[in-house]
C-alpha positions in Angstrom: 112.1 66.7 54.5 114.4 65.0 52.0 114.0 61.3 51.2 117.2 59.3 52.0 118.3 56.2 50.1 118.8 52.8 51.6 122.5 53.2 50.8 122.7 56.3 52.8 120.9 54.9 55.9 123.0 51.8 55.9 126.3 53.7 55.6 125.2 56.2 58.3 124.5 53.3 60.7 128.0 51.7 60.0 129.7 55.1 60.7 127.4 57.1 63.0 130.1 59.7 63.8 131.3 60.4 60.3 130.1 63.4 58.4 128.0 61.7 55.7 126.7 64.4 53.4 124.7 62.8 50.6 123.7 65.2 47.9 120.0 64.4 48.4 120.4 65.7 52.0 122.0 69.1 51.3 125.5 68.2 50.1 129.0 69.2 51.5 130.3 71.6 54.0 133.4 73.5 54.8 136.1 74.1 57.3 138.5 76.6 58.6 139.5 79.4 56.0 142.9 79.5 54.6 144.8 80.4 51.6 146.8 77.4 50.5 150.3 77.9 49.1 148.8 78.6 45.6 146.8 81.6 46.8 149.5 83.2 48.8 152.3 82.9 46.3 152.1 86.3 45.0 154.4 89.2 46.3 151.8 90.9 48.5 151.8 90.6 52.3 149.0 88.3 53.6 148.0 87.5 57.1 146.7 84.0 57.8 145.4 81.9 60.5 146.8 78.6 59.2 150.2 79.0 57.5 153.3 78.7 59.7 155.5 81.6 60.4 155.7 84.8 62.4 152.7 85.5 64.4 151.8 88.4 66.8 148.7 86.8 68.6 148.5 89.1 71.7 148.0 92.3 69.9 145.1 91.8 67.5 143.1 88.8 68.7 141.9 89.9 72.1 139.0 91.7 70.7 137.7 88.5 69.1 138.3 86.6 72.3 140.0 83.9 70.4 142.9 81.5 71.4 146.0 81.3 69.5 146.4 78.2 67.4 145.3 76.8 64.1 141.5 77.3 64.2 141.5 80.2 66.6 141.7 83.2 64.5 145.3 84.5 65.3 146.7 87.2 63.1 149.8 85.8 61.4 152.1 87.0 58.9 152.3 84.5 56.0 156.0 83.4 55.5 155.2 79.9 54.0 158.1 78.5 52.1 158.1 76.2 49.1 157.8 72.7 49.9 161.0 70.7 50.6 162.1 68.9 47.5 163.1 66.0 49.6 159.5 65.2 50.5 158.3 62.0 49.0 155.9 62.5 45.9 152.3 62.6 46.7 150.3 59.3 46.1 148.5 59.4 42.5 145.0 60.8 42.4 142.2 58.3 41.7 139.8 59.2 38.9 136.0 58.5 39.3 133.1 59.0 36.9 130.1 60.8 38.1 126.8 59.2 38.3 124.8 59.8 35.0 122.2 61.8 36.9 124.8 63.9 38.7 126.4 64.9 35.4 123.0 66.0 34.1 122.2 67.8 37.3 125.4 69.8 37.2 124.7 70.7 33.6 121.3 72.1 34.5 122.7 74.0 37.4 125.4 75.6 35.5 123.6 76.4 32.3 120.0 77.0 32.9 118.6 76.5 36.5 119.4 79.5 38.5 119.1 83.3 37.8 120.5 84.4 41.2 124.0 83.1 41.6 124.7 84.6 44.9 122.7 81.8 46.6 125.8 79.6 46.4 127.3 81.0 49.4 124.1 80.5 51.4 124.2 76.9 50.5 127.7 76.3 51.3 127.6 78.0 54.8 124.3 76.0 55.6 126.1 72.7 54.7 129.1 74.0 57.0 126.6 74.7 59.7 125.0 71.2 59.4 128.6 69.6 59.7 129.2 71.6 62.9 125.7 70.6 64.2 126.5 67.0 63.7 129.7 67.1 65.4 128.4 68.9 68.4 125.6 66.2 68.6 128.1 63.4 68.2 130.4 64.9 70.7 128.0 64.6 73.6 128.5 60.9 73.6 132.1 60.9 72.3 134.0 64.1 73.7 137.2 62.8 71.9 135.9 64.1 68.5 136.6 67.5 69.7 140.2 67.0 70.9 141.9 68.3 67.8 140.1 71.6 67.7 137.6 72.9 70.4 136.1 76.0 68.6 133.3 75.4 66.1 133.2 78.1 63.6 133.0 79.0 59.8 135.8 81.0 58.3 135.8 82.6 54.7 138.7 84.0 53.0 138.9 85.5 49.5 141.7 86.4 47.0 140.2 89.0 44.8 143.3 89.1 42.6 143.1 85.5 41.5 139.3 85.0 42.0 139.5 82.4 44.8 137.1 81.9 47.7 138.0 79.5 50.5 135.3 78.4 52.9 136.4 76.3 56.1 134.5 74.7 58.9 135.7 72.8 61.8 132.8 70.2 61.5 132.6 66.5 61.2 134.7 66.1 58.0 134.5 63.1 55.5 136.4 59.9 54.7 137.3 58.8 51.3 134.1 56.6 50.8 131.9 59.4 52.0 133.5 61.7 49.4 132.6 59.2 46.8 129.0 58.7 48.1 128.3 62.2 48.9 129.8 64.1 45.9 129.7 61.5 43.1 126.3 60.1 43.4 122.7 61.4 44.1 119.8 59.5 45.8 117.9 57.7 43.3 114.6 58.7 45.1 115.0 62.3 44.1 116.8 62.1 40.8 113.9 61.4 38.6 111.5 63.7 40.5 114.0 66.6 40.2 114.7 66.2 36.6 111.0 65.9 35.8 110.1 69.0 37.8 112.8 71.0 36.0 111.6 69.9 32.5 108.0 70.7 33.5 108.9 74.2 35.0 110.9 74.8 31.8 108.0 74.0 29.5 105.6 76.1 31.6 108.0 79.1 31.6 107.9 79.3 35.3 110.6 80.3 37.9 113.2 77.7 38.3 114.7 78.8 41.5 114.6 75.2 43.2 117.9 75.3 44.8 118.0 72.9 47.8 114.6 71.4 47.1 116.2 68.0 45.9 119.5 68.4 47.8 121.7 70.0 45.3 123.3 72.5 47.8 126.9 71.5 47.1 126.6 71.7 43.4 125.6 75.3 43.6 129.2 76.0 43.9 129.5 75.5 40.2 127.2 78.3 39.6 130.2 80.5 40.0 133.4 78.2 39.8 135.1 76.6 37.1 137.0 74.3 39.6 136.2 73.2 43.2 138.6 71.5 45.6 137.3 69.9 48.7 139.9 69.1 51.3 138.3 67.3 54.3 139.5 65.2 57.4 137.2 63.2 59.6 138.2 62.9 63.3 137.8 59.1 63.0 140.5 58.9 60.4 144.1 59.8 60.5 144.2 60.8 56.8 143.0 63.9 54.8 141.7 63.6 51.4 141.2 66.0 48.6 138.2 65.9 46.2 138.7 67.9 43.0 136.0 68.5 40.3 135.6 70.9 37.3 132.4 72.2 35.6 131.5 70.5 32.4 133.6 67.7 33.1 132.1 64.0 33.7 134.7 63.0 36.1 136.5 63.9 39.5 139.5 62.9 41.3 140.3 62.0 44.9 143.7 61.9 46.5 145.3 61.9 49.8 146.8 65.2 51.3 150.4 64.9 52.0 151.6 68.5 52.1 152.1 69.5 55.9 151.3 73.0 55.1 147.7 72.2 54.1 146.8 69.7 56.8 143.9 70.6 59.1 143.1 68.9 62.3 139.4 68.3 61.5 136.7 69.6 59.2 136.3 70.4 55.5 137.9 73.3 53.4 136.3 74.3 50.1 138.3 76.2 47.6 136.3 77.8 44.8 138.2 78.8 41.7 135.7 81.4 40.2 134.7 81.9 36.6 136.1 85.1 34.8 132.6 86.7 34.9 132.0 85.9 38.7 135.4 87.1 40.2 133.4 89.9 41.8 132.3 87.5 44.4 135.9 87.3 45.6 135.9 90.8 47.0 135.9 90.6 50.9 133.2 93.3 51.2 130.8 91.5 48.9 131.4 88.3 50.9 130.6 90.0 54.2 127.5 91.5 52.6 126.2 88.2 51.5 126.9 86.6 54.8 124.9 89.4 56.6 122.1 89.1 54.1 121.6 85.3 54.0 123.4 83.8 56.9 123.4 86.5 59.7 121.7 84.3 62.1 123.5 80.9 61.6 124.0 79.4 65.1 127.8 79.2 64.6 130.2 82.1 64.3 131.1 83.0 60.8 134.4 84.9 60.4 135.5 86.8 57.3 139.0 87.8 56.2 139.0 91.6 56.2 141.3 94.4 55.8 141.5 96.7 59.0 143.7 99.5 60.1 145.1 101.0 63.3 145.8 104.6 63.6 149.2 105.5 65.2 151.2 108.6 65.7 154.7 108.6 64.1 157.5 111.1 64.5 158.3 113.3 61.3 161.9 114.4 60.5 162.5 118.0 61.6 163.5 120.6 58.9 167.1 121.7 59.7 166.5 125.3 58.8 163.5 125.5 61.1 165.3 123.8 63.9 168.1 126.4 63.9 165.5 129.3 64.1 163.4 127.6 66.8 164.0 128.6 70.4 165.4 125.9 72.8 162.6 126.5 75.4 160.0 125.2 73.0 161.4 121.8 72.7 158.4 119.9 74.0 155.9 121.9 71.9 158.1 121.3 68.8 158.1 117.5 69.6 154.3 117.5 69.4 154.3 119.4 66.1 156.6 116.8 64.6 154.4 113.9 65.0 151.6 112.8 62.6 148.9 110.1 62.5 149.1 107.2 60.0 146.9 104.3 59.5 148.6 101.0 59.6 146.8 98.3 57.4 146.6 94.7 58.2 144.4 91.7 57.6 142.5 90.0 60.4 139.4 87.7 61.1 136.2 89.7 61.8 133.0 88.2 63.3 130.3 88.8 60.7 127.1 87.3 61.9 125.0 87.6 65.1 124.6 84.3 66.7 121.3 85.1 68.7 118.3 86.3 66.6 116.0 88.5 68.5 113.0 86.3 67.6 114.5 83.4 69.4 114.7 85.3 72.8 112.0 85.3 75.3 109.5 88.2 74.5 109.5 89.0 78.2 113.2 89.8 78.0 113.2 92.0 75.0 112.5 95.7 75.5 110.5 97.9 73.1 113.7 99.7 72.2 115.2 96.6 71.1 112.1 95.8 68.8 112.3 99.2 67.4 116.1 99.1 66.7 115.7 95.6 65.0 112.9 96.9 62.9 114.8 100.1 61.7 117.9 98.1 61.1 116.2 95.2 59.1 113.9 97.2 57.0 115.9 100.5 56.6 113.2 102.5 58.5 113.7 105.8 60.1 110.6 105.9 62.4 109.5 103.6 65.0 106.6 101.1 64.3 103.0 101.7 65.4 102.9 98.2 66.9 104.8 95.0 67.0 104.0 91.4 67.8 106.5 88.7 69.0 105.1 85.2 69.1 105.9 81.4 68.8 103.4 78.9 67.4 103.6 75.3 68.3 101.8 72.2 67.4 101.1 71.0 64.0 103.5 73.6 62.5 106.1 75.4 64.6 107.7 78.8 63.7 108.7 82.0 65.3 107.9 85.5 64.0 108.0 89.2 64.8 105.5 91.3 62.9 105.4 95.1 62.7 102.9 97.8 61.6 104.8 100.7 60.0 103.9 104.3 61.0 104.1 105.5 57.5 102.9 103.9 54.2 106.1 103.1 52.1 104.3 102.8 48.9 102.2 106.0 48.8 98.6 106.4 49.0 97.8 105.9 45.4 99.2 102.4 45.1 97.2 100.5 47.8 98.3 97.1 46.7 101.8 96.2 45.7 102.0 92.6 44.6 105.9 92.5 45.0 107.0 93.4 48.4 110.1 92.8 50.5 108.4 93.3 53.9 108.4 89.6 55.0 111.8 88.0 55.4 111.5 84.2 55.5 114.1 82.2 57.4 114.5 78.3 57.6 116.6 77.3 60.5 117.7 80.9 60.8 119.1 81.0 57.3 117.6 83.7 55.1 115.6 82.3 52.2 113.7 84.9 50.5 111.8 88.2 50.9 110.3 88.2 47.4 106.7 87.1 47.9 103.5 87.6 46.1 100.7 86.6 48.5 102.1 83.2 49.7 102.7 84.3 53.4 100.4 87.1 53.5 97.4 88.4 51.5 98.1 91.2 49.4 95.9 93.6 51.2 98.2 93.0 54.2 101.2 93.7 52.1 102.1 96.7 54.3 102.8 94.4 57.6 106.7 93.8 58.0 108.4 91.2 59.8 110.5 88.0 60.0 109.3 84.3 59.9 111.6 81.5 60.9 110.4 77.9 60.4 112.0 74.6 61.0 109.5 72.7 59.1 110.1 74.1 55.6 113.0 72.6 53.3 116.1 74.8 53.4 115.5 76.3 50.1 111.9 77.2 49.1 110.7 77.8 45.7 107.6 79.6 44.8 105.9 76.4 43.6 106.6 75.0 47.1 105.2 78.0 48.8 102.0 77.8 46.7 101.4 74.2 47.2 102.8 73.5 50.8 100.3 72.5 53.4 102.7 73.9 56.0 102.8 77.4 54.3 98.9 77.4 54.3 98.9 76.9 58.0 101.6 79.5 58.5 99.6 82.0 56.4 96.4 81.6 58.6 98.2 82.1 61.7 100.2 85.1 60.6 97.1 86.8 59.3 95.4 86.2 62.7 98.3 87.7 64.5 98.3 90.7 62.2 94.6 91.4 62.8 95.3 91.1 66.6 97.9 93.6 66.4 95.8 96.0 64.3 92.9 95.6 66.6 95.2 96.4 69.6 96.0 99.8 67.9 92.4 100.6 67.4 91.7 99.9 71.1 94.6 101.9 72.3 94.0 104.9 74.5 95.9 107.1 72.1 93.2 107.5 69.3 95.9 109.3 67.3 97.8 106.1 66.5 94.7 104.5 64.8 93.9 107.6 62.9 97.6 107.6 61.6 97.2 103.9 60.8 93.9 104.5 59.0 95.1 107.4 57.0 98.0 105.2 55.6 96.5 101.8 55.5 92.7 102.1 55.6 92.3 101.3 51.9 94.2 98.1 52.3 91.7 96.9 54.8 88.8 97.9 52.5 90.5 95.9 49.7 90.5 92.9 52.2 86.8 93.1 52.4 86.7 92.4 48.6 89.4 89.9 48.5 89.1 87.9 51.8 85.6 86.7 52.7 87.0 84.3 55.3 88.2 87.3 57.5 85.1 89.7 57.2 84.5 89.3 61.0 88.0 90.4 61.7 87.9 93.4 59.1 84.6 94.9 59.8 85.3 96.2 63.3 88.4 97.9 62.0 86.6 100.0 59.3 86.1 103.7 59.8 83.7 106.0 58.0 82.1 109.4 58.3 78.4 109.8 58.9 75.5 112.3 59.1 76.0 112.6 62.8 79.9 112.7 62.7 81.0 114.6 59.7 84.4 115.6 61.3 85.4 112.4 63.0 85.3 108.9 61.5 83.3 106.3 63.5 83.4 102.6 63.5 80.6 100.2 62.8 80.3 99.3 66.5 79.7 103.0 67.3 77.0 103.0 64.5 75.3 100.0 65.9 75.3 101.5 69.4 73.7 104.7 68.2 70.9 103.0 66.3 67.3 103.7 67.0 65.4 100.9 68.7 63.1 100.5 65.7 66.0 100.6 63.1 66.8 97.3 61.4 69.3 98.2 58.9 72.6 100.3 58.6 72.0 103.1 56.1 74.7 104.5 53.7 75.1 106.8 50.8 78.1 106.8 48.3 79.3 110.0 47.0 82.6 111.8 46.1 82.7 114.0 49.3 81.1 114.7 52.5 79.5 117.9 51.3 77.9 116.3 48.4 76.7 113.4 50.5 75.2 115.7 53.1 73.1 117.8 50.4 71.9 114.7 48.5 68.0 114.6 48.5 68.0 111.0 49.5 68.8 112.0 53.0 65.9 114.3 53.7 63.4 112.0 55.3 66.2 110.1 57.2 67.4 113.3 58.7 64.0 114.3 59.7 63.6 110.9 61.7 67.2 111.4 63.2 68.5 108.1 61.5 72.2 108.2 61.0 73.6 107.5 57.6 77.2 106.5 56.7 78.9 108.7 54.1 81.0 106.5 51.8 83.3 109.1 50.2 86.3 106.8 49.1 86.0 105.2 45.6 86.5 101.8 47.1 84.0 102.1 50.0 81.0 101.1 48.2 82.3 97.9 46.8 83.8 97.0 50.1 80.4 97.5 51.8 78.6 95.5 49.3 80.9 92.7 49.9 80.4 92.9 53.7 76.6 92.8 53.2 75.9 92.8 56.9 77.4 93.6 60.3 76.2 91.9 63.5 73.0 90.7 61.7 72.3 94.4 60.5 72.1 94.5 56.7 73.7 97.4 54.8 71.2 99.4 52.9 71.9 101.9 50.0 69.5 104.8 50.5 69.9 105.8 46.7 68.2 102.6 45.5 64.6 101.7 45.1 62.4 100.0 47.6 63.9 101.9 50.6 62.0 100.8 53.9 62.3 103.3 56.8 60.0 101.2 59.0 57.2 103.8 59.1 54.7 102.5 56.3 51.2 103.8 56.5 49.2 101.6 54.1 46.0 103.7 54.3 47.9 106.9 53.6 49.7 105.1 50.8 46.5 103.9 49.2 45.0 107.3 49.1 48.1 108.9 47.7 48.3 106.4 44.9 44.6 106.9 44.0 45.3 110.6 43.9 48.6 110.5 42.0 48.7 107.2 40.2 47.5 108.3 36.9 49.8 111.3 37.1 52.7 108.9 37.5 51.5 107.1 34.4 51.5 110.4 32.6 54.9 111.3 33.6 56.3 107.8 32.7 54.7 108.1 29.2 56.4 111.5 28.7 59.9 110.3 29.9 59.6 107.0 27.9 62.7 104.7 28.1 64.7 107.1 30.2 63.2 105.6 33.3 62.0 102.1 34.3 59.0 103.5 36.2 57.6 106.5 38.1 56.8 105.9 41.8 55.7 107.9 44.9 58.6 108.5 47.2 58.9 107.9 50.9 62.3 109.5 51.1 61.7 113.1 50.2 60.4 116.0 52.2 61.5 119.2 50.6 62.6 118.1 46.9 60.0 117.6 44.2 61.5 114.5 42.8 64.6 112.3 42.8 66.2 109.6 40.5 67.0 106.3 42.2 68.9 103.3 40.8 67.6 99.8 40.5 68.0 97.4 43.4 70.6 95.3 41.6 72.2 98.0 39.4 75.0 100.5 39.8 74.3 103.5 42.0 75.1 107.1 40.6 78.4 107.1 42.4 79.4 103.8 41.0 78.3 104.7 37.5 80.4 107.8 37.7 83.5 105.8 38.8 83.0 103.2 36.1 82.7 105.9 33.4 86.1 107.3 34.6 87.8 104.0 34.0 90.2 104.2 31.1 89.4 100.7 29.8 85.7 100.7 31.0 83.4 98.2 29.1 80.7 100.4 27.5 78.5 97.5 26.9 78.4 96.5 30.6 78.0 100.2 31.6 74.8 100.5 29.5 73.4 97.2 30.9 74.1 98.2 34.6 72.9 101.7 34.4 69.7 100.7 32.4 67.2 100.6 35.3 66.4 104.0 36.9 63.2 104.9 38.9 61.8 108.3 39.0 60.3 109.1 42.3 58.0 112.1 43.1 57.2 113.9 46.3 53.2 114.3 46.4 53.5 116.9 49.0 55.5 119.3 46.8 53.7 122.3 45.2 55.4 121.6 41.8 54.0 117.9 41.8 50.6 119.1 42.8 50.6 121.6 39.9 51.5 119.0 37.5 48.7 116.7 39.0 46.3 119.6 38.2 47.7 120.0 34.8 47.1 116.4 34.0 43.6 116.4 35.1 42.8 119.7 33.1 45.0 119.4 30.0 47.5 116.5 29.7 48.8 117.7 26.5 49.7 121.2 27.6 53.2 122.0 26.3 54.4 123.9 29.2 53.4 121.1 31.5 55.4 118.6 29.3 58.3 120.9 29.2 58.1 121.0 33.1 58.3 117.2 33.3 61.4 117.1 31.1 63.1 119.8 33.2 62.1 118.0 36.4 63.8 114.7 35.2 67.0 116.6 34.1 67.0 118.5 37.5 66.6 115.0 39.3 69.3 113.6 37.2 71.8 116.3 38.4 70.7 116.4 42.1 70.8 112.6 42.3 74.5 112.4 41.3 74.1 111.3 37.6 75.7 113.1 34.7 73.3 114.4 32.0 73.7 112.9 28.5 73.4 116.3 27.0 74.4 119.1 29.2 73.8 121.8 26.5 70.2 120.6 26.0 69.6 120.8 29.8 71.1 124.4 29.8 68.7 125.4 26.9 65.7 124.1 28.8 66.8 126.3 31.8 67.2 129.3 29.9 64.0 128.8 28.1 62.0 128.4 31.4 63.8 131.4 32.9 63.0 133.5 29.9 59.2 132.5 30.3 59.2 133.2 34.0 60.9 136.7 33.9 59.7 137.8 30.4 58.6 141.5 30.8 58.8 141.6 34.6 61.6 143.9 35.0 61.3 145.8 31.7 57.6 146.9 32.2 58.4 148.1 35.7 61.3 150.2 34.2 58.9 152.0 31.7 56.5 152.9 34.5 59.4 154.3 36.6 60.4 156.4 33.6 57.0 157.9 33.3 56.8 158.6 36.9 60.1 160.3 37.0 59.5 162.5 33.9 58.7 166.3 34.8 54.9 166.9 35.0 53.2 169.8 33.1 51.1 171.9 35.4 47.5 172.4 34.0 45.9 175.8 35.0 42.1 176.2 35.1 40.9 179.3 33.0 39.0 182.0 34.9 35.9 183.5 33.3 35.7 187.3 33.7 32.6 189.1 32.6 33.1 192.4 30.7 32.3 195.6 32.7 31.6 198.9 30.9 33.1 201.9 32.3 31.1 204.2 34.6 28.9 201.2 35.1 27.9 200.5 31.5 28.6 197.3 29.7 
């Protein structure tokens, strides 16, 4: 709300039906669009709705549903002649000096205040709309105010050759005194504050886009103009006055309009003579684009002067040689061949804006197709949204909004947070203000939500400073976030599960980031999260489904962080939990672990990382633990002495069943997965890394044969080199299986090779020698037979 001076209030009381537009309220407006005689003085053919002359109203005004007449959009050919030399000379113009603050204000506007010049048109159209609103309000009690011109509209005409823009409205108009008060002075209540704010923002190097905050809408015309001429007529006065001012000049003039060609029945006409560098704004196409962008939903029709064309068929002269050769029976066919289509160009008024925004309609009357069409048209999308929400909030703050959840991520999966988005279009009283936000209306993790927000409680022009400090904006933000969560929850509860799978694939990381950034909305975020688990490796489950599947004696929600489902499934930490049929969540996204740690609990169930020390599975047996500690306690001390500073301690594990040992992280330190992620950071802090990874606990499984052998080795010969080397190799193997990265992979490889060499030394080579011996040809040994000598004839 703008603060009005006593002078303004007293003047408004004295003349309640006049259009009193003090600069502190939002400045000046405009009236019916026309080129004056200076604009149409070139040799080109122009069509105008105001100049006198030949007019063909029946032919091209029907499609606009306009009446013929001065303000009613007739297509007329300009044949204005020069003024009659017999007319009496116009009365002399009176010269006025700007108030000192206005002069300083204009200097700031023109030279340093704004970086986006195109907002001038938005400001002047908004002023024209205010003038029409005031006239419509006053005409309820005084219908005579509308007698001169019934239609209430805004018309914009351009002359791109000469760099002139004319903005005309048929609103309330102003008297001579109102011109002096409204355009020559500025309310004292806002002057010092405005100048002080500009100085402070300059010193701080912040964005100076403060247009409209202190009622400087009219002066924005000097952003692009060297000279501004305001021609205005109030319905309470029989005279029309002209205000004329130039940039960088400390004075202005006011005179009475005496030229009959330039008289208007009611309203205000602004003529902007553009600077050399800004003459591009005088192109009809650019004006039309700016109107559609900023003022598309102004409640009054806005017409722009556009070039159009009509396709006609015209006859073409027949070639004499071809005519002689042609047969007389083909006259009709030849007649058709001797015509061609041409486009006749002309200028006419074209309705540029839509007067009924979709968000002002009753949601029950808007179809899904209309919502989807508005979404595609507004945000240049090609696919329908996953969901939409049309709502109105009333009470302390009132605004209307339509929000959408896109079907596809526009930023890509790698960039989960884009601090600069154009997904939310902010309107104030149906005038587009901005779509450049950095978390003011939505938290950054909901930056993917698209939509429009229309508020009547914000000032017409909103700077980033206002958005950050305004209590109204903070209330709007809370309600918008709540509606966005309701919309996403509706997708998750839909019968078509594929919709939420699509949403989670595109925007799941955004919600996980919300768990880190937005503690206030943890209860709304947690039910929307999805994870894989030890009992659902192919389909993600919600936390609600996990809680429903919990065992009666289970008190906590167990999870393990890893780089993939496969590595999580094979981690040694899960062995005892899988035996007890306890479900474990797999956090395989890099952001998962941090998100869960920020949530801390869900439905009074704490999240527990099974890869950290002091894991309680609810099955403690104190007598068994006491016996085991007596048996393996000294062995644990022996192993700790061997490992030294590598581990903070050696304990007996209650989470292992098949593995001999495992390496767990400290209760308040990084897990193996987090340590791996932090090492991968390009700008990681090595000092912090060493501190956070310092505490590691080596847990052994007393039921495993290797641990039993080491226990026996300690009791028989604790200094045995083979046993000590086995301890080193166990630690390195546990380091790898637990997800850590060895400090010296080559040394680990050497230990494995040495152990392998000891285990297989001579095993296959000895067997090979024996096989060779067995396979060699055998030498047959024959026993000698003893033969006694016999003499012949019985004699020896």
